[in-house]
Wavefront OBJ file of the C-alpha trace (Angstrom):
o trace
v 44.049 148.831 54.412
v 41.839 146.766 56.547
v 40.862 147.711 59.984
v 41.868 145.513 62.859
v 38.898 143.578 64.243
v 37.185 145.209 67.156
v 37.268 143.158 70.315
v 33.863 141.740 71.196
v 32.445 142.958 74.481
v 32.371 140.260 77.144
v 29.148 139.157 78.770
v 25.753 137.860 77.720
v 23.180 139.523 75.587
v 19.694 140.103 76.887
v 18.325 137.389 74.590
v 20.826 134.839 75.940
v 19.879 135.672 79.520
v 16.143 135.375 78.802
v 16.632 131.991 77.101
v 18.769 130.720 79.997
v 16.182 131.846 82.570
v 13.380 130.231 80.555
v 15.291 126.933 80.486
v 15.929 127.119 84.246
v 12.247 127.830 84.854
v 11.253 124.852 82.721
v 13.617 122.575 84.630
v 12.273 123.839 87.966
v 8.667 123.243 86.851
v 9.448 119.621 85.990
v 11.472 119.037 89.171
v 8.822 120.228 91.660
v 6.240 117.489 90.947
v 9.009 114.913 91.058
v 10.171 116.223 94.440
v 6.578 116.083 95.758
v 6.216 112.500 94.538
v 9.488 111.563 96.235
v 8.322 113.156 99.491
v 4.993 111.311 99.352
v 6.733 108.022 98.622
v 9.003 108.584 101.625
v 5.984 109.266 103.867
v 4.286 106.112 102.561
v 7.360 104.074 103.457
v 7.329 105.614 106.930
v 3.605 104.807 107.299
v 4.141 101.171 106.283
v 6.987 100.834 108.789
v 4.945 102.426 111.588
v 1.939 100.175 110.893
v 4.180 97.099 110.804
v 5.806 98.077 114.123
v 2.479 98.818 115.835
v 0.767 95.670 114.570
v 3.817 93.601 115.519
v 3.689 95.040 119.050
v -0.055 94.289 119.287
v 0.592 90.696 118.212
v 3.470 90.388 120.698
v 1.155 91.640 123.472
v -1.420 88.999 122.542
v 1.276 86.282 122.504
v 2.503 87.411 125.951
v -1.063 87.230 127.308
v -1.501 83.721 125.899
v 1.880 82.687 127.366
v 0.791 83.903 130.811
v 3.316 86.729 131.001
v 0.623 89.395 131.297
v -2.078 89.001 133.936
v -5.655 89.498 132.861
v -8.965 89.089 134.600
v -11.478 86.486 133.386
v -13.447 87.920 130.491
v -10.873 90.652 129.886
v -9.658 91.167 126.333
v -6.249 89.728 125.385
v -5.427 92.998 123.586
v -3.851 96.103 125.179
v -6.195 98.764 126.567
v -4.395 101.571 124.664
v -1.255 102.192 122.618
v 0.709 103.940 125.367
v 0.891 100.756 127.465
v 3.009 99.209 124.674
v 5.664 101.843 125.422
v 5.218 102.044 129.211
v 5.246 98.263 129.601
v 3.637 95.914 132.127
v 4.890 93.593 134.828
v 6.083 90.219 133.557
v 4.211 87.596 135.594
v 6.773 84.906 134.742
v 9.869 86.915 135.624
v 11.240 85.962 139.062
v 12.956 89.343 139.429
v 9.837 91.350 138.666
v 10.867 92.405 135.166
v 8.770 94.459 132.786
v 7.617 93.676 129.270
v 8.018 96.627 126.902
v 6.838 96.234 123.320
v 7.868 99.555 121.723
v 10.646 102.037 122.482
v 8.491 104.892 121.309
v 5.078 105.250 119.797
v 5.392 105.924 116.057
v 3.409 108.747 114.465
v 1.169 108.659 111.441
v 3.307 110.689 108.989
v 0.196 112.066 107.253
v -1.460 113.308 110.451
v -1.320 116.754 112.003
v 2.206 117.126 113.472
v 0.892 119.035 116.500
v -1.072 116.022 117.767
v 0.505 113.563 120.203
v 1.594 110.300 118.567
v -1.255 108.237 120.042
v -3.875 110.665 118.696
v -2.621 110.294 115.110
v -3.977 106.764 114.700
v -7.499 105.430 114.193
v -8.026 102.542 116.581
v -10.171 99.457 116.166
v -11.419 97.511 119.167
v -11.659 93.731 119.066
v -15.460 93.848 119.350
v -15.993 96.265 116.434
v -16.751 94.890 112.957
v -14.075 95.097 110.249
v -16.449 96.984 107.949
v -17.000 99.682 110.586
v -13.866 99.922 112.793
v -14.379 101.825 116.029
v -12.330 102.379 119.170
v -13.435 100.664 122.355
v -12.173 98.902 125.449
v -8.997 97.598 123.774
v -6.786 98.053 120.706
v -7.086 95.241 118.181
v -5.780 97.115 115.128
v -4.592 100.557 114.011
v -5.070 102.526 110.809
v -3.949 105.823 109.404
v -6.233 108.737 110.177
v -5.446 110.396 106.852
v -8.232 110.803 104.266
v -5.620 111.134 101.504
v -5.141 108.778 98.572
v -1.891 106.862 98.152
v 0.235 106.793 95.018
v -1.281 103.415 94.101
v -4.833 104.848 94.355
v -5.804 103.225 97.665
v -6.771 105.158 100.776
v -4.164 105.357 103.534
v -6.942 104.593 106.018
v -7.396 101.167 104.381
v -3.782 100.059 104.855
l 1 2 3 4 5 6 7 8 9 10 11 12 13 14 15 16 17 18 19 20 21 22 23 24 25 26 27 28 29 30 31 32 33 34 35 36 37 38 39 40 41 42 43 44 45 46 47 48 49 50 51 52 53 54 55 56 57 58 59 60 61 62 63 64 65 66 67 68 69 70 71 72 73 74 75 76 77 78 79 80 81 82 83 84 85 86 87 88 89 90 91 92 93 94 95 96 97 98 99 100 101 102 103 104 105 106 107 108 109 110 111 112 113 114 115 116 117 118 119 120 121 122 123 124 125 126 127 128 129 130 131 132 133 134 135 136 137 138 139 140 141 142 143 144 145 146 147 148 149 150 151 152 153 154 155 156 157 158 159 160 161
């Protein structure tokens, strides 16, 4: 007479659990660098958008000065004195009702800068009278750059964008 088969106990063996945990660990180790790369790429996209918005507002300010919408004294720079004036706005000299020209709704932040700093302090400014090889702040804002010393995914410095 043969014995009836014994029912197998349900559950996993220790070996099966160790193998499953090792596979999960391996997947997590490969996913973390990919998540970091995705985060950096997202910040780079945000930086490009912020630079485009700021530079567009600077160009719009210059165009408004040349069109006579913004008053300036003789010898005064056609560029804004700081970034905050792009948000605060200025009186439109051509508007009969005394309207204001506003160039940005809010001042964008450099996504790679210290998050505790105010938005204006996150950018490196270049004055119109400073050389391109050695950009420095001054009496006006001609251009903006990232203040980050980090290297982008493509190998360039964020400060050179």
